[in-house]
FIDOVO-714579 format. One record per atom (N, C-alpha, C, O): atom name; residue number from 1; x, y, z. Coordinates in steps of 0.2 Angstrom, whole numbers, padded with zeros to 4 digits. Each point is the difference from the previous one (the first is absolute). Layout:
REM FIDOVO-714579
atom, nr, u, v, w
CA, NUM, X, Y, Z
...
REM end
This chain:
REM FIDOVO-714579
atom, nr, u, v, w
N, 1, -0010, 0197, -0012
CA, 1, -0002, -0004, -0006
C, 1, -0005, -0006, 0003
O, 1, 0002, -0003, 0005
N, 2, -0007, 0002, -0008
CA, 2, -0005, -0005, 0003
C, 2, 0002, -0007, -0003
O, 2, 0001, 0000, -0006
N, 3, -0002, -0005, 0010
CA, 3, 0001, -0006, -0002
C, 3, -0005, -0003, -0004
O, 3, -0006, 0002, 0001
N, 4, 0007, -0006, -0006
CA, 4, -0005, -0003, -0004
C, 4, -0002, -0006, 0003
O, 4, 0004, -0004, 0003
N, 5, -0011, 0004, -0002
CA, 5, -0003, -0006, 0003
C, 5, -0001, -0006, -0005
O, 5, -0002, 0002, -0005
N, 6, 0002, -0008, 0008
CA, 6, -0002, -0005, -0005
C, 6, -0007, -0001, 0002
O, 6, -0002, -0002, 0005
N, 7, -0002, 0004, -0010
CA, 7, -0007, 0000, 0001
C, 7, -0004, -0004, -0005
O, 7, -0003, 0002, -0005
N, 8, 0004, -0009, 0006
CA, 8, -0003, -0005, -0005
C, 8, -0007, -0002, 0004
O, 8, 0000, -0002, 0005
N, 9, -0006, 0003, -0009
CA, 9, -0006, -0001, 0003
C, 9, 0000, -0008, 0002
O, 9, 0003, -0004, -0004
N, 10, -0006, 0003, 0010
CA, 10, -0001, -0007, 0002
C, 10, -0003, -0004, -0006
O, 10, -0005, 0002, -0002
N, 11, 0008, -0008, 0000
CA, 11, -0003, -0004, -0005
C, 11, 0002, 0002, -0007
O, 11, -0002, -0004, -0004
N, 12, 0005, 0009, 0003
CA, 12, 0002, 0002, -0006
C, 12, 0005, -0005, -0003
O, 12, 0005, -0002, 0004
N, 13, -0005, 0001, -0010
CA, 13, 0005, -0005, -0003
C, 13, 0007, 0004, -0001
O, 13, 0000, 0005, -0002
N, 14, 0005, -0009, 0005
CA, 14, 0007, 0003, 0000
C, 14, 0004, -0005, -0002
O, 14, -0001, -0006, 0000
N, 15, 0007, 0008, -0003
CA, 15, 0005, -0006, -0002
C, 15, 0006, 0001, 0004
O, 15, 0001, 0005, 0004
N, 16, 0003, -0010, -0004
CA, 16, 0007, 0000, 0003
C, 16, -0001, -0001, 0008
O, 16, -0005, -0003, 0002
N, 17, 0010, 0006, 0002
CA, 17, 0000, -0001, 0007
C, 17, -0006, 0003, 0003
O, 17, -0002, -0003, 0005
N, 18, -0001, 0009, -0007
CA, 18, -0005, 0003, 0003
C, 18, -0006, -0005, 0000
O, 18, -0005, 0001, 0005
N, 19, 0004, -0005, -0009
CA, 19, -0006, -0005, 0000
C, 19, 0000, -0004, 0006
O, 19, -0005, -0003, 0003
N, 20, 0011, 0002, 0000
CA, 20, 0001, -0004, 0006
C, 20, 0000, 0004, 0007
O, 20, -0002, -0003, 0005
N, 21, 0003, 0010, -0006
CA, 21, 0001, 0004, 0006
C, 21, -0005, 0006, -0001
O, 21, 0003, 0005, -0002
N, 22, -0009, -0005, 0004
CA, 22, -0004, 0006, -0001
C, 22, 0000, 0004, 0006
O, 22, -0004, 0000, 0004
N, 23, 0010, 0003, -0003
CA, 23, 0001, 0004, 0006
C, 23, -0002, 0008, -0001
O, 23, 0001, 0002, -0006
N, 24, -0003, 0001, 0011
CA, 24, -0001, 0007, -0001
C, 24, 0003, 0003, 0006
O, 24, -0003, 0002, 0006
N, 25, 0010, -0001, -0006
CA, 25, 0004, 0003, 0006
C, 25, 0002, 0007, -0001
O, 25, 0003, 0002, 0005
N, 26, -0005, 0001, -0010
CA, 26, 0003, 0007, -0001
C, 26, 0007, 0001, -0002
O, 26, 0002, 0005, -0001
N, 27, 0001, -0011, -0001
CA, 27, 0007, 0000, -0003
C, 27, 0000, 0002, -0007
O, 27, -0005, -0002, -0004
N, 28, 0010, 0004, 0002
CA, 28, 0001, 0001, -0008
C, 28, 0001, -0007, -0002
O, 28, 0002, -0005, 0004
N, 29, -0003, 0004, -0011
CA, 29, 0001, -0007, -0003
C, 29, 0007, -0002, 0002
O, 29, 0001, -0006, 0001
N, 30, 0004, 0010, -0002
CA, 30, 0007, -0002, 0001
C, 30, 0001, -0002, 0008
O, 30, 0004, -0005, 0001
N, 31, -0007, 0009, 0003
CA, 31, 0001, -0002, 0007
C, 31, -0003, -0007, 0002
O, 31, 0003, -0004, 0004
N, 32, -0009, 0003, -0007
CA, 32, -0003, -0006, 0001
C, 32, 0004, -0006, -0003
O, 32, 0001, -0005, 0004
N, 33, 0001, 0006, -0010
CA, 33, 0005, -0006, -0003
C, 33, 0006, -0001, 0005
O, 33, 0002, -0005, 0001
N, 34, 0001, 0011, 0001
CA, 34, 0006, -0001, 0004
C, 34, -0002, -0004, 0007
O, 34, 0004, -0004, 0001
N, 35, -0009, 0006, 0002
CA, 35, -0002, -0003, 0006
C, 35, -0002, -0008, -0001
O, 35, 0002, -0004, 0003
N, 36, -0005, 0003, -0009
CA, 36, -0002, -0007, -0001
C, 36, 0006, -0004, -0002
O, 36, 0000, -0006, 0002
N, 37, 0005, 0009, -0006
CA, 37, 0006, -0004, -0001
C, 37, 0003, -0002, 0007
O, 37, 0003, -0005, 0001
N, 38, -0002, 0010, 0003
CA, 38, 0003, -0001, 0007
C, 38, -0004, -0005, 0004
O, 38, 0003, -0005, 0003
N, 39, -0010, 0005, -0003
CA, 39, -0003, -0005, 0003
C, 39, 0001, -0007, -0003
O, 39, 0000, -0005, 0004
N, 40, 0000, 0004, -0011
CA, 40, 0001, -0006, -0003
C, 40, 0007, -0003, 0002
O, 40, 0000, -0006, 0002
N, 41, 0005, 0010, -0002
CA, 41, 0007, -0002, 0002
C, 41, 0000, -0002, 0007
O, 41, 0004, -0005, 0002
N, 42, -0007, 0008, 0002
CA, 42, -0001, -0002, 0007
C, 42, -0003, -0007, 0001
O, 42, 0002, -0004, 0004
N, 43, -0008, 0003, -0007
CA, 43, -0003, -0006, 0000
C, 43, 0004, -0006, -0002
O, 43, 0000, -0005, 0002
N, 44, 0004, 0007, -0007
CA, 44, 0005, -0005, -0003
C, 44, 0005, -0002, 0005
O, 44, 0002, -0006, 0000
N, 45, 0000, 0011, 0004
CA, 45, 0005, -0002, 0005
C, 45, -0002, -0005, 0005
O, 45, 0004, -0005, 0002
N, 46, -0010, 0005, 0000
CA, 46, -0003, -0005, 0004
C, 46, -0001, -0006, -0003
O, 46, 0002, -0005, 0003
N, 47, -0004, 0004, -0009
CA, 47, -0001, -0006, -0003
C, 47, 0007, -0003, -0002
O, 47, 0000, -0006, 0001
N, 48, 0004, 0010, -0003
CA, 48, 0007, -0003, -0002
C, 48, 0003, -0003, 0006
O, 48, 0004, -0005, -0001
N, 49, -0004, 0007, 0007
CA, 49, 0003, -0003, 0006
C, 49, -0003, -0007, 0001
O, 49, 0004, -0004, 0001
N, 50, -0010, 0003, -0002
CA, 50, -0003, -0007, 0000
C, 50, 0003, -0004, -0005
O, 50, 0001, -0006, 0001
N, 51, 0000, 0008, -0007
CA, 51, 0002, -0004, -0006
C, 51, 0007, -0002, 0002
O, 51, 0002, -0005, -0002
N, 52, 0002, 0010, 0004
CA, 52, 0007, -0001, 0001
C, 52, 0001, -0006, 0006
O, 52, 0005, -0004, -0001
N, 53, -0009, 0005, 0006
CA, 53, 0001, -0005, 0005
C, 53, -0002, -0007, -0003
O, 53, 0004, -0005, 0002
N, 54, -0010, 0004, -0005
CA, 54, -0002, -0006, -0003
C, 54, 0005, -0003, -0005
O, 54, 0002, -0006, 0000
N, 55, 0001, 0011, -0004
CA, 55, 0005, -0002, -0005
C, 55, 0006, -0003, 0003
O, 55, 0003, -0005, -0002
N, 56, 0000, 0008, 0007
CA, 56, 0005, -0002, 0004
C, 56, -0001, -0007, 0003
O, 56, 0005, -0005, -0001
N, 57, -0011, 0004, 0004
CA, 57, -0001, -0007, 0003
C, 57, 0000, -0005, -0006
O, 57, 0002, -0005, 0001
N, 58, -0006, 0007, -0007
CA, 58, 0000, -0005, -0005
C, 58, 0006, -0002, -0003
O, 58, 0002, -0006, -0002
N, 59, 0003, 0011, 0002
CA, 59, 0007, -0002, -0003
C, 59, 0004, -0004, 0005
O, 59, 0004, -0004, -0002
N, 60, -0005, 0005, 0008
CA, 60, 0004, -0004, 0005
C, 60, -0002, -0007, 0001
O, 60, 0004, -0004, 0002
N, 61, -0011, 0003, -0004
CA, 61, -0002, -0007, 0001
C, 61, 0003, -0005, -0004
O, 61, 0001, -0006, 0002
N, 62, 0001, 0008, -0008
CA, 62, 0004, -0005, -0005
C, 62, 0006, -0002, 0003
O, 62, 0003, -0006, -0002
N, 63, 0000, 0009, 0007
CA, 63, 0007, -0002, 0002
C, 63, -0001, -0004, 0007
O, 63, 0005, -0001, 0003
N, 64, -0011, -0002, -0002
CA, 64, -0001, -0004, 0006
C, 64, 0001, -0007, -0002
O, 64, -0002, -0002, -0006
N, 65, 0003, -0002, 0011
CA, 65, 0000, -0008, -0001
C, 65, -0006, -0002, -0002
O, 65, -0001, -0004, -0005
N, 66, -0004, 0006, 0008
CA, 66, -0007, -0002, -0001
C, 66, -0003, 0001, -0007
O, 66, -0004, -0004, -0003
N, 67, 0006, 0010, 0000
CA, 67, -0002, 0001, -0007
C, 67, 0002, -0005, -0005
O, 67, -0004, -0001, -0005
N, 68, 0010, -0001, 0006
CA, 68, 0003, -0005, -0005
C, 68, -0005, -0007, 0000
O, 68, 0000, -0003, -0005
N, 69, -0003, 0002, 0011
CA, 69, -0004, -0006, 0000
C, 69, -0007, 0001, -0001
O, 69, -0004, -0004, 0000
N, 70, 0002, 0010, -0002
CA, 70, -0007, 0002, -0002
C, 70, -0002, -0003, -0006
O, 70, 0004, -0002, -0005
N, 71, -0011, 0001, 0004
CA, 71, -0002, -0003, -0006
C, 71, 0000, 0004, -0006
O, 71, 0001, 0006, 0001
N, 72, -0002, -0008, -0006
CA, 72, 0000, 0004, -0006
C, 72, -0006, 0005, 0000
O, 72, 0001, 0006, -0002
N, 73, -0007, -0008, 0005
CA, 73, -0005, 0005, 0001
C, 73, 0002, 0006, 0004
O, 73, -0002, 0006, -0001
N, 74, 0005, -0008, 0007
CA, 74, 0002, 0005, 0005
C, 74, 0005, 0005, -0003
O, 74, 0000, 0006, 0001
N, 75, 0005, -0009, -0005
CA, 75, 0005, 0004, -0003
C, 75, -0003, 0005, -0006
O, 75, 0001, 0006, -0001
N, 76, -0007, -0009, -0002
CA, 76, -0003, 0004, -0005
C, 76, -0004, 0006, 0003
O, 76, 0000, 0005, -0002
N, 77, -0003, -0007, 0008
CA, 77, -0004, 0005, 0004
C, 77, 0005, 0006, 0002
O, 77, -0002, 0006, 0000
N, 78, 0008, -0008, 0003
CA, 78, 0005, 0004, 0002
C, 78, 0002, 0005, -0006
O, 78, 0000, 0006, 0001
N, 79, 0001, -0009, -0007
CA, 79, 0002, 0004, -0006
C, 79, -0005, 0005, -0002
O, 79, 0001, 0005, -0002
N, 80, -0007, -0008, 0003
CA, 80, -0006, 0005, -0002
C, 80, 0000, 0006, 0005
O, 80, -0001, 0006, -0002
N, 81, 0002, -0007, 0008
CA, 81, 0000, 0005, 0005
C, 81, 0006, 0005, -0001
O, 81, -0001, 0006, 0000
N, 82, 0006, -0009, -0002
CA, 82, 0006, 0004, -0002
C, 82, -0002, 0005, -0006
O, 82, 0002, 0006, 0000
N, 83, -0004, -0009, -0005
CA, 83, -0002, 0003, -0006
C, 83, -0005, 0006, 0001
O, 83, 0000, 0005, -0002
N, 84, -0005, -0007, 0007
CA, 84, -0005, 0005, 0001
C, 84, 0003, 0006, 0005
O, 84, -0002, 0006, -0001
N, 85, 0007, -0008, 0005
CA, 85, 0003, 0006, 0004
C, 85, 0005, 0004, -0005
O, 85, 0000, 0006, 0001
N, 86, 0003, -0009, -0006
CA, 86, 0004, 0004, -0005
C, 86, -0005, 0005, -0004
O, 86, 0001, 0005, 0000
N, 87, -0007, -0008, -0002
CA, 87, -0005, 0004, -0003
C, 87, -0002, 0006, 0004
O, 87, -0001, 0005, -0002
N, 88, -0001, -0007, 0008
CA, 88, -0002, 0005, 0005
C, 88, 0005, 0006, 0001
O, 88, -0001, 0006, 0000
N, 89, 0008, -0008, 0001
CA, 89, 0005, 0004, 0000
C, 89, 0001, 0005, -0006
O, 89, 0000, 0006, 0001
N, 90, -0001, -0009, -0007
CA, 90, 0001, 0004, -0006
C, 90, -0006, 0005, 0000
O, 90, 0001, 0006, -0002
N, 91, -0007, -0009, 0003
CA, 91, -0006, 0004, -0001
C, 91, 0000, 0006, 0005
O, 91, -0003, 0006, -0001
N, 92, 0005, -0007, 0007
CA, 92, -0001, 0004, 0006
C, 92, 0006, 0006, 0000
O, 92, -0001, 0005, 0003
N, 93, 0006, -0007, -0006
CA, 93, 0006, 0005, -0001
C, 93, 0000, 0004, -0006
O, 93, 0003, 0005, 0000
N, 94, -0007, -0007, -0005
CA, 94, 0000, 0003, -0007
C, 94, -0002, 0008, 0001
O, 94, 0003, 0004, -0003
N, 95, -0009, -0003, 0007
CA, 95, -0002, 0007, 0000
C, 95, 0006, 0005, 0003
O, 95, 0001, 0005, -0002
N, 96, 0003, -0008, 0007
CA, 96, 0005, 0004, 0003
C, 96, 0005, 0001, -0005
O, 96, 0003, 0006, -0001
N, 97, -0001, -0011, -0003
CA, 97, 0005, 0001, -0005
C, 97, -0002, 0005, -0006
O, 97, 0004, 0004, -0002
N, 98, -0010, -0005, 0001
CA, 98, -0003, 0005, -0005
C, 98, 0000, 0007, 0002
O, 98, 0002, 0005, -0004
N, 99, -0004, -0004, 0010
CA, 99, 0000, 0007, 0003
C, 99, 0007, 0002, 0000
O, 99, 0001, 0006, -0002
N, 100, 0004, -0010, 0004
CA, 100, 0007, 0003, -0001
C, 100, 0002, 0001, -0007
O, 100, 0003, 0005, -0001
N, 101, -0004, -0009, -0003
CA, 101, 0002, 0001, -0007
C, 101, -0004, 0005, -0004
O, 101, 0003, 0003, -0004
N, 102, -0009, -0002, 0006
CA, 102, -0004, 0005, -0003
C, 102, -0001, 0007, 0004
O, 102, -0004, 0004, -0002
N, 103, 0008, -0003, 0007
CA, 103, 0000, 0005, 0004
C, 103, 0000, 0007, -0004
O, 103, 0004, 0001, -0004
N, 104, -0009, 0003, 0006
CA, 104, 0000, 0007, -0003
C, 104, -0001, 0000, -0008
O, 104, 0002, 0004, -0004
N, 105, -0006, -0009, 0002
CA, 105, -0001, -0001, -0008
C, 105, -0007, 0001, -0001
O, 105, -0003, 0000, -0006
N, 106, -0001, 0002, 0011
CA, 106, -0007, 0001, -0001
C, 106, -0004, -0007, 0000
O, 106, -0006, 0000, -0003
N, 107, 0008, -0005, 0005
CA, 107, -0003, -0007, -0001
C, 107, -0003, -0002, 0006
O, 107, -0002, -0006, 0000
N, 108, 0001, 0010, 0005
CA, 108, -0003, -0002, 0006
C, 108, -0007, -0004, -0001
O, 108, -0001, -0005, 0003
N, 109, -0003, 0008, -0007
CA, 109, -0007, -0003, -0001
C, 109, 0001, -0007, -0003
O, 109, -0004, -0005, 0002
N, 110, 0008, 0004, -0007
CA, 110, 0001, -0006, -0003
C, 110, 0003, -0005, 0005
O, 110, -0001, -0006, 0000
N, 111, 0006, 0008, 0004
CA, 111, 0003, -0004, 0005
C, 111, -0005, -0003, 0005
O, 111, 0000, -0006, 0002
N, 112, -0005, 0011, 0000
CA, 112, -0005, -0002, 0005
C, 112, -0005, -0005, -0003
O, 112, -0002, -0005, 0003
N, 113, 0000, 0006, -0009
CA, 113, -0005, -0004, -0004
C, 113, 0003, -0007, -0001
O, 113, -0003, -0005, 0002
N, 114, 0009, 0004, -0005
CA, 114, 0003, -0006, -0001
C, 114, 0003, -0003, 0006
O, 114, -0001, -0006, 0001
N, 115, 0003, 0010, 0004
CA, 115, 0003, -0002, 0006
C, 115, -0005, -0003, 0004
O, 115, 0001, -0006, 0004
N, 116, -0007, 0009, -0004
CA, 116, -0006, -0003, 0004
C, 116, -0002, -0007, -0002
O, 116, -0001, -0005, 0004
N, 117, 0001, 0004, -0011
CA, 117, -0001, -0007, -0002
C, 117, 0005, -0005, 0002
O, 117, -0001, -0005, 0001
N, 118, 0007, 0007, -0002
CA, 118, 0006, -0004, 0002
C, 118, 0000, -0002, 0007
O, 118, 0001, -0006, 0002
N, 119, -0003, 0011, 0002
CA, 119, 0000, -0002, 0007
C, 119, -0006, -0005, 0002
O, 119, 0001, -0004, 0004
N, 120, -0006, 0005, -0007
CA, 120, -0006, -0005, 0001
C, 120, 0002, -0007, -0002
O, 120, -0001, -0005, 0003
N, 121, 0004, 0005, -0009
CA, 121, 0003, -0007, -0002
C, 121, 0005, -0003, 0004
O, 121, 0000, -0005, 0002
N, 122, 0005, 0010, 0000
CA, 122, 0005, -0002, 0005
C, 122, -0003, -0002, 0007
O, 122, 0003, -0005, 0003
N, 123, -0008, 0008, -0001
CA, 123, -0003, -0003, 0006
C, 123, -0003, -0007, 0000
O, 123, 0000, -0004, 0004
N, 124, -0003, 0003, -0010
CA, 124, -0003, -0007, -0002
C, 124, 0006, -0005, 0000
O, 124, -0001, -0005, 0003
N, 125, 0006, 0007, -0006
CA, 125, 0006, -0004, 0000
C, 125, 0003, -0001, 0007
O, 125, 0002, -0006, 0002
N, 126, -0002, 0011, 0002
CA, 126, 0002, -0001, 0007
C, 126, -0004, -0004, 0004
O, 126, 0002, -0005, 0004
N, 127, -0009, 0006, -0005
CA, 127, -0005, -0004, 0004
C, 127, 0001, -0008, -0002
O, 127, 0000, -0004, 0004
N, 128, 0001, 0003, -0010
CA, 128, 0001, -0007, -0003
C, 128, 0007, -0003, 0002
O, 128, 0000, -0006, 0002
N, 129, 0005, 0010, -0001
CA, 129, 0006, -0002, 0002
C, 129, 0000, -0002, 0008
O, 129, 0003, -0005, 0002
N, 130, -0006, 0009, 0002
CA, 130, -0001, -0001, 0007
C, 130, -0004, -0007, 0000
O, 130, 0001, -0004, 0004
N, 131, -0007, 0004, -0007
CA, 131, -0004, -0006, 0000
C, 131, 0003, -0006, -0002
O, 131, 0000, -0005, 0004
N, 132, 0004, 0005, -0009
CA, 132, 0004, -0006, -0002
C, 132, 0005, -0002, 0005
O, 132, 0001, -0006, 0001
N, 133, 0002, 0011, 0002
CA, 133, 0005, -0001, 0005
C, 133, -0003, -0004, 0006
O, 133, 0003, -0005, 0003
N, 134, -0008, 0008, 0000
CA, 134, -0004, -0003, 0005
C, 134, -0003, -0007, -0001
O, 134, 0001, -0004, 0004
N, 135, -0003, 0003, -0010
CA, 135, -0002, -0006, -0003
C, 135, 0005, -0005, 0000
O, 135, 0000, -0006, 0003
N, 136, 0006, 0008, -0005
CA, 136, 0006, -0005, 0000
C, 136, 0002, -0002, 0007
O, 136, 0001, -0005, 0001
N, 137, -0001, 0010, 0003
CA, 137, 0002, -0001, 0007
C, 137, -0005, -0005, 0003
O, 137, 0002, -0005, 0004
N, 138, -0008, 0006, -0005
CA, 138, -0005, -0004, 0003
C, 138, 0000, -0007, -0003
O, 138, -0001, -0005, 0004
N, 139, 0003, 0004, -0010
CA, 139, 0001, -0006, -0003
C, 139, 0006, -0004, 0003
O, 139, -0001, -0006, 0001
N, 140, 0006, 0009, -0001
CA, 140, 0006, -0003, 0003
C, 140, -0001, -0002, 0007
O, 140, 0002, -0005, 0002
N, 141, -0005, 0009, 0002
CA, 141, 0000, -0001, 0007
C, 141, -0006, -0005, 0002
O, 141, 0000, -0004, 0004
N, 142, -0006, 0005, -0007
CA, 142, -0006, -0003, 0002
C, 142, -0003, -0005, -0006
O, 142, -0004, -0004, 0002
N, 143, 0005, 0005, -0008
CA, 143, -0002, -0004, -0005
C, 143, -0005, 0004, -0005
O, 143, -0001, 0006, 0001
N, 144, -0002, -0010, -0005
CA, 144, -0004, 0003, -0006
C, 144, -0006, 0004, 0003
O, 144, -0002, 0005, -0003
N, 145, -0002, -0008, 0007
CA, 145, -0006, 0003, 0003
C, 145, 0001, 0007, 0003
O, 145, -0003, 0004, -0002
N, 146, 0008, -0004, 0006
CA, 146, 0002, 0006, 0003
C, 146, 0002, 0005, -0006
O, 146, -0001, 0006, 0001
N, 147, 0005, -0008, -0006
CA, 147, 0001, 0004, -0005
C, 147, -0006, 0003, -0004
O, 147, 0000, 0007, -0001
N, 148, -0005, -0011, 0000
CA, 148, -0006, 0003, -0003
C, 148, -0004, 0005, 0004
O, 148, -0003, 0004, -0002
N, 149, 0003, -0006, 0009
CA, 149, -0003, 0004, 0005
C, 149, 0003, 0007, 0000
O, 149, -0003, 0005, 0000
N, 150, 0010, -0005, 0001
CA, 150, 0003, 0006, 0000
C, 150, 0000, 0004, -0007
O, 150, 0000, 0006, 0000
N, 151, 0000, -0009, -0005
CA, 151, -0001, 0003, -0007
C, 151, -0006, 0004, 0000
O, 151, -0001, 0006, -0002
N, 152, -0005, -0010, 0004
CA, 152, -0006, 0003, 0000
C, 152, -0001, 0006, 0005
O, 152, -0003, 0005, -0002
N, 153, 0006, -0006, 0008
CA, 153, 0000, 0006, 0005
C, 153, 0003, 0006, -0003
O, 153, -0002, 0006, 0001
N, 154, 0008, -0007, -0003
CA, 154, 0004, 0006, -0003
C, 154, -0003, 0003, -0005
O, 154, -0001, 0006, 0000
N, 155, -0002, -0010, -0005
CA, 155, -0003, 0004, -0006
C, 155, -0006, 0003, 0003
O, 155, -0002, 0006, -0003
N, 156, -0002, -0008, 0007
CA, 156, -0006, 0003, 0003
C, 156, 0002, 0006, 0004
O, 156, -0003, 0006, -0001
N, 157, 0008, -0006, 0005
CA, 157, 0002, 0006, 0004
C, 157, 0003, 0005, -0005
O, 157, -0003, 0006, 0001
N, 158, 0007, -0007, -0005
CA, 158, 0003, 0005, -0005
C, 158, -0006, 0003, -0004
O, 158, -0001, 0006, -0002
N, 159, -0003, -0011, -0001
CA, 159, -0005, 0002, -0004
C, 159, -0005, 0005, 0003
O, 159, -0002, 0005, -0003
N, 160, 0000, -0007, 0009
CA, 160, -0005, 0005, 0004
C, 160, 0004, 0006, 0002
O, 160, -0003, 0006, -0002
N, 161, 0008, -0006, 0005
CA, 161, 0003, 0006, 0003
C, 161, 0003, 0005, -0006
O, 161, 0000, 0006, 0001
N, 162, 0003, -0009, -0006
CA, 162, 0004, 0004, -0005
C, 162, -0005, 0002, -0006
O, 162, 0002, 0005, -0003
N, 163, -0007, -0009, 0002
CA, 163, -0004, 0001, -0006
C, 163, -0007, 0001, 0001
O, 163, -0003, 0005, -0002
N, 164, -0001, -0009, 0006
CA, 164, -0007, 0000, 0001
C, 164, -0001, 0006, 0004
O, 164, -0005, 0004, -0002
N, 165, 0008, -0003, 0008
CA, 165, -0002, 0006, 0004
C, 165, 0001, 0007, -0003
O, 165, -0004, 0004, 0001
N, 166, 0010, -0003, -0004
CA, 166, 0001, 0006, -0004
C, 166, -0006, 0002, -0005
O, 166, -0002, 0005, -0001
N, 167, 0001, -0011, -0002
CA, 167, -0006, 0001, -0006
C, 167, -0006, 0002, 0004
O, 167, -0004, 0004, -0003
N, 168, 0002, -0007, 0008
CA, 168, -0006, 0002, 0004
C, 168, 0000, 0007, 0003
O, 168, -0005, 0003, 0001
N, 169, 0011, -0001, 0001
CA, 169, 0001, 0007, 0003
C, 169, 0000, 0005, -0006
O, 169, 0000, 0006, 0002
N, 170, 0001, -0008, -0008
CA, 170, 0000, 0005, -0006
C, 170, -0006, 0004, 0000
O, 170, -0005, -0002, 0000
N, 171, 0006, 0009, 0000
CA, 171, -0006, 0004, -0001
C, 171, -0005, -0001, -0005
O, 171, -0006, 0001, 0000
N, 172, 0008, -0004, -0006
CA, 172, -0004, -0002, -0005
C, 172, -0005, -0005, 0001
O, 172, -0005, -0001, -0003
N, 173, 0007, -0003, 0009
CA, 173, -0005, -0005, 0002
C, 173, -0005, 0002, 0005
O, 173, -0004, -0004, 0002
N, 174, 0004, 0010, -0001
CA, 174, -0006, 0003, 0004
C, 174, 0001, -0001, 0008
O, 174, -0004, 0002, 0004
N, 175, 0010, -0005, -0002
CA, 175, 0001, -0001, 0007
C, 175, 0005, 0005, 0002
O, 175, 0006, 0000, -0003
N, 176, -0007, 0004, 0007
CA, 176, 0004, 0005, 0003
C, 176, 0002, -0002, 0007
O, 176, -0004, -0002, 0004
N, 177, 0011, 0002, -0003
CA, 177, 0002, -0001, 0007
C, 177, -0003, 0005, 0005
O, 177, -0001, 0006, -0002
N, 178, 0000, -0008, 0008
CA, 178, -0003, 0004, 0005
C, 178, 0005, 0006, 0002
O, 178, 0006, -0001, -0001
N, 179, -0009, 0007, 0002
CA, 179, 0005, 0005, 0002
C, 179, 0003, -0001, 0007
O, 179, -0003, -0004, 0004
N, 180, 0009, 0006, -0003
CA, 180, 0004, -0002, 0006
C, 180, -0004, 0004, 0006
O, 180, -0003, 0006, -0002
N, 181, 0004, -0008, 0008
CA, 181, -0004, 0003, 0005
C, 181, 0004, 0007, 0001
O, 181, 0006, 0001, -0001
N, 182, -0010, 0004, 0003
CA, 182, 0002, 0006, 0002
C, 182, 0002, 0001, 0007
O, 182, 0003, 0006, 0002
REM end
């Protein structure tokens, strides 16, 4: 039996997850969705490890002597970082929970479409949680100027590496990465 190929013409309007992934791999639709769900869940494992480490650090800080002497601003910044880490945790684990709850219900495409959006928002929350934490540490150790410098640097680094560069590498922008050397 011949496999059905996903043959969407380049630039053709599509809806759902295929709008984000114009692949021509020779896989059946089901095989592609299965692979893409697996890839999404693997990516989430990487991001989730960072969230867990950050969250553990943020939770332990409140039990230190120095935290009780912190200013109201510093405590507010800490609570903001905790809230962002909680949001990142919820957003980055939701697709895995959905996958488990909707296993074998034919919902892969919906999981991928909605899950992709949640992961993007979760990554923004993670970047902001890390940025807030670094800014808080800089404020406590070095003062306000260091806080603003580190805040700007973190936002710049995450913004460029996580969002600007991928958008520039997107095929729709006409920039194709160089072929690997043979």
